[in-house]
N, C-alpha and C positions, 0 to 999 in steps of 0.2 A: 605532576598531574598531566595526563593525556588528553588534550582538548577535544583532539578529534573522534577519539574513543568515548569520552563522554558525550559528545554530541550525538553519535551513533545510536548509543543507548536511550535516547530520546526522542527517537523516531520509529514511528509505527509504518511499516511499509504493508500495504495492502494493495494485492492484484485483484482486478475487478473485470468481470465479464457479463455485458448485457445490462438492459436497462439505461436508466438516466445517470450515466457515469459522472458526467460534469454535476449535475444537480447534487449526486449522492456526495462528492468532493467537497462541493460548496456547503452543504448541510454538515458534514462531520467538522469542517474548520470553523464553521459559526455557531453550532448547536452543543457540542461536546465540550464540557467544562474540564479541559486540562491544560497543562502547559506543554505537553507533548506535541510534536510535529507529526502530521499525518503525510506520507507520501503515496498517493494513490497513481496506481499503473493501469493503464486502459489496455487490457488484452485483446480487447477487438480491433485497437490499431496497430501500427508496426511497433514491435517489440524486437531488440537483439535478441539473437539467438544464445548468448551467453547469458543473459538475463531469464530466458525461458528456462534454460537448463537449471539454473539457480533455483527458480521458482518451483520446479518440477522435484527437485532432489530436497529441499529444505522447507519449503511451503506447507503450510497447514490449512486445510480447508475448515472455513468456519461457518459457512453457509452455502447449501448447493438445493437448488429447486430441482425436485425431481418430477 
């Protein structure tokens, strides 16, 4: 069993921009009934270039205000 791989499959990474990001992060941790771990990245703050490239290449937009 690969514990690192198993843990990665239990993490939902969300890259977020705009709005109350701290409140959003707190809400999903406290309100969403799941054993999964949410990793929220604030795109409005400093983000490593490598992470931004990964988000652009692999990320999926799940909500976008027009």
